[in-house]
N, C-alpha and C positions, 0 to 999 in steps of 0.2 A: 458641463463639468470641466471642460477644457479651459485652462487659465494661462494661456501663453503670455498674456499681457503682464502677468505677475511673475513670469519666468519660473513657474512651478513645473517640475519634472514629473511627468506621468509615468509610473512604472509600465514597462512594455507589456507585461502579462495581464494588465488591466484593460488593455485595448482589444476590441474585437478584431480578429484577423480579416474580417470582411469590410467592416465600416471604418476601422482604425480609430473609432471613438471609444471612450470608457464605457464598459458594459454596464447596463442597468439591470439586466436579468440574465446572468451567465448560465448557460446550459452546456452539457458535455455530450458529444456523440459517442458511439461505441468505439471509435478510434482513439478516444481519450482527449481529443482537441476540444477546447471550449470556445463558444461563440456567444454573442448577444442573441437572445431568443428571437427578436424581431428579424435580425439579419439572416440567421440560419433558416428560419421558417420561410422567409421569402425565397431563399435558394432552393429549398426542398419543394416548395409549392410550384416552382418553375419547371418541375419535372426532372431535376437532377437527382441522381442516386449515388453520388460520391461525396467524400469529405473535401471541401474546398481547399484546405491547407495541404493535405497529403495526396489527394486524388484517389484514395482507396475506395473501392466499392463498399457500400454500406450494407451489412447484413440486415439491418433494420433502420428505418428512418426515425425511430423513437429517440428521444434524448431525455436526460435527467438534469434537474437543477443542480448547479454547483454552489451549494450553500456556503462552503468554506471561502471560496473566492469572493462571493457576494459580501460576506462578513468583512473580509480584509479590505475590499473596496470602500465599504461603509466607514470603517475605522479611518482609512486614509482620507476619505472625503470630509469627514467630520473635523479631522485635524487641520486639513487644508482651509476649511471655512474659518476655523479659529485663528489661524495665522494670517489669513488674507486681509484681515482688518488693519494689520500693521504693514501690509504689502511686503512681507518678508517670509522666508522659509528657513527652517532650522538648518544652519550651516554645519560643516564638519567641526568647526571650532566650538560652536554652541553645543553640539551633541557631546563632544568630549568634556566640555565644562559641566553639562548637566549630569553626565555619567559620573564624573568625579565628585560632584556635590552629593549625589544620592548615596555613593559609597561611604561618604564620611558622615552623613546625616542619619539620625535615627527617626526623623520626622516622616509623616505620611508622604509617599512619593508616587501615588497612583497617577496623578496628573502628568508627572514627568515620564513615567513609563509609557503612557499613551503617546507622548511626543516622540520618544525614542522608537516606539513600535512603528509609527508612521515614517520616521527617518529611515529605519531599517528596510522598510518595504520598497523604498525608492530604487535601491541598487545594491549589487553585490559589494561594491566598494564601501558603501556605508556600513554594511554588515561586517566587513573585515575590520573596519575601524573599531567598532564596538567589541569585536572578538579579541582585538589586540590590547584592550584595557585590562590590566591585571586585576583579577578578582571579580570582574563583572558577571561572569557566568555563575560563580558561587553566590553572588548577591541575589541574582534572579531565582536561583534554586531555593535560597533561604527565605524568600518571601512566603513560600508555602510551607517549607520545612519548620520555620521558627514561629509560625502563627498558629496559636492554639484555637482561635475562634474563627475557623473557616466557614462556619454556618452563617456568619454575618454577611449580608448581601454585598456590602462594600468590599469586604475581604475576598469574596468569591470573584468579583469583577477584577480586582487587582491581580489575583492569582491567574485568572484567565488571560489577561494581557501579558503578564510576565512569562507565562509558559509559551505563548505564541512568539514573544520576542526571543526567548531562549532557543526555541526551535530554529528561528531564522539565523541566530548567531552561531549555534552549533553546527549548522549546515556548512559553515565556512571552516577553513583550516585554522584552528586556534593555536597551533604550535605545540611541539613536544613538551616543553617546559610547562606551559599552561595546562596541558592535558594531565600531566603528572599531579599538579596541584589540585585540579578538579577531581581526579580519581581519589586522592587522599581525602578531600572534603566529603565526597560521596560516601566513602567508607565510614566516616564519623556520623553522617546524617542519614544513612541508608533507610533506617526504620521510618523516620519522619518523611523522607522523600516518598517512600512507598505509600504512606498514609495520605499525603497530600495529592499524589497522582491518582490514587484510587478515588478520593473525594471528587477530583475534577472529572474523572471518567464517569462517575455516577451522576453528578449534578451540574457539570459545566455545559455551556452551549456546544453545538457541534464543532465549531471551529477550534475551540480550546481542547475538546476531546481528541480531535485529530492531531493537534499539536502535541498533546500529552503522549499519545502513542508514538509519535515520531521522536520525541525527546527520550522516551524510555528506550527506544531502539538505539539511538545515538549514544546513550549512556551505558548500554549493555554490550561492551566490547570484549570483556574478558569472561571466561567460563564461570567464575565465581559470581559475577553480577547476573549472568543469565540464569544460573541456578537459584539465586536469591529471589529474583522476581518471579520465576516460574513456580516457586514454592508457595507463592501467595495465591490461593485459590480464587479469591475475590478479584484480584487483578487479572488473572487469566480469563475469568468469566466475563469481565467487563470488556476486555480486548476482543474476545470472541463475539460479544454482542455488537460491538462497533463494526466488526468485519462482516457480520452476517445479517444484521437487522436494519441496517441503514440503506437508503437508496442512493446516497451521494457517492459517486465514484472515488473521490479522494478519501472518504471515510473507509470504504471497503479496502482500498489499496493500503492505507496506513495501518489499519487493523491487521490485515493479513501479513504485511511485511514485519510488523513487530512480533506477531505470533511465530513466524518462521525463525526470527532471531533468537527468541528466548525459549523456544520449544525443542532445543537440541537435546537436553537431558531426557532420558527415557521416562522418568516420572512425569515430566511435563507433557509428553506425548500421550501417556496413559490418562492424564487428567483431561486433556482435550477430547480424547475418545469417549470418556465418560460423559462429557458435556454434549455428546451427540454430534461431534464435529464431522465425522465421516458421512453421516446421512445428510447433514446440512450442506456440506461441500459438494456432495454428489448432486443435490438439487440445483446448486449454483452453476454446475457445469452445463446444465440444460437451459440456462437463461440466455436469451439472444442478445440482451443489452449489456452483458458483462464484457468490459473492455479487455483487450489483449493482455495487459499487464496483470490484471486481476485474475484472469484465467490461468496464466502461468503460475501465479502464487497459490491458487487453489490446488493446482496439480502438484506443486512442490510440497504443500502440506500433506496431501494424500500420499505422496511418495515417502515422506517422513513417517506417516502413520503406518505404512506398509512394512516398516522395519520391525514392528512389534507383532506378536502373535494376535493380540486383541485387535489391532488395526487391520490385519489381513482378514480376520473373521468378519469384521464389519464391512470391509470392501466387497467381500463375496456375498454379503447378505442383501436384504431389501430387493429380492427378485432380480439381482444382477444389475440394478440401476446404475451403480457406480462403474462397473466394468463396461457396460454398454456406452456410458458417457465418455469413458476413456478412449474407446475405439473411435467414437465420433470426432474427437479432438485431434486425432493423428492426421497430420498433413493439412489441417484445416485452420490452424491458428498461427503458429510460429514454429521455428526450429526448436526453441526452448521448450515449448509446450509439448511438442511431439516427443522430445527426449524424455521428459518427465513421465508421460503416459506410457511409453514403451518400457521404461525402466520398471514401472509398477507391474505391468503385465508380465514382464520377463521374470521379476522377482517371484510373483505368485505362481506362474505356470512352469517355470524352468528350475528355479532355485529350490522352492518349497514344494513343487509338484502338487499343488492344490487341485484336486480332481474337480471340485465345483467350479473353480475359476477356468480351468481348461475347457470344461463342457460349455460354459456360458460364452466364452470368447470364441470357441470354435463355431457354435451355432450362430453367433453374431457376425459371421463371415470374417473372422479375424485373419484367416489365411490370406484372403484376397488383399486385405490391408497391408499385411507384411510383404507380399509380393510387390505391391505398388511402392511401398516404402523403400525396398531394396533397389528399385529403379531410380529413386530420387537422389538428390545430392545431399544425402545424410552423412553423418560422421561415421568413421570405421566402427566405433563402439556401438552405435545405434544399428548399423548394418549387421553386425555380428549378433546382437540381441534379436533382431528380426529373423535372422537365419535360424537361431536356436528355437524361437517360437514357432517358426514354420514347420520345423521337424515335429514338434509336439502336435501341432494342428493336423498334420498329415496322418499321424498315427490315430488321433482321436476321430478324424473324419471318416476313416476307413474307406477312402475312395469316393465318398459321397459328393461333397461340395468342391473339393480341390481337383478331383480327377477330371471333371468336366472343364474346369478352368485351365487345367494343364494341357489339354488337347489343343487349346488355342494359343497358349503362351509357353510352349516347351522351350523356346529359345532363351527364356529368362529364368527357367527353373534351375536352382542351384544344385540339384542332385542328378 
């Protein structure tokens, strides 16, 4: 697939970090790094138990297919094959010309969108060029918002490519003036945008569903937008399905990230809780192949749920599965994950004095965890919460589990 003789630039993230060739079957390790299946399998079969790119120890040697990246590679590859016949690649001037033409034309532009999508995949510089074109983002949004016949297969394909292109363009800085125009346009088209996004989340391919979630997050910058999207039960349900029912790491990450963004209003949190979010997220905590970024987001959502009475009740239910999962993640994933987990435990046990939570965490050796945490290089806020929790556990334990621990570690006891 390498075509250096045609001077075609291969996007860096399409290359396997091991072979440096374009990946044919991209798969992701638990560290979040993606490799070609053949290359990483050879590495693991050689007896290695680390991620080649980061040299982190792997909790498991299992990997999952990265369908999103595979789809993007396929789109780029197909476009490259089409342009290779003329021994030329879409240049910046050609891209600007095509973008200008489709903004002025009312004709079908699906073929042109495919070319621009391939152009945007090549580099950040190309994406910035498209982002700088006045009205281009609005045009991409309008492909779905102004099309009443989304069920037509050709229209769905056009919508899928436009939302993937929009996600790439919006990931760049479009400028304050362009952002103001975009926000004004969204205010006028919000209902239609919501419908087309929902349609895509329900019927689009995985790559476009991931892009739709990312676009929704990028468009939900103000409180009004967050509340509007959160009020749509179907949208919330589809995002939750994307985050919890897919095996693709990118799908899980994008779904969780968008849910965190739009679930700030209390009513959104309550809707998520009714969807069974706490129980599902609790089960996800125990998955060994969940990468670090996803684990942090799962914990963040649980922390958001813990700010409601209903959320706290759910967290303390299911035989303490969630609380035990929180304890297991302390000092095991990342500083951010530990902070989220401790905040939840502190909220339940110290702020709201939930007796069930106190009992479960105490019996789960929570006191020992807090002692170890206080010895680590944690932030002052986390250290204070750990200290508050330790006081609770000491009272609850009545000298059972912590008294024996104290005889060996009196030099680190804070009392």
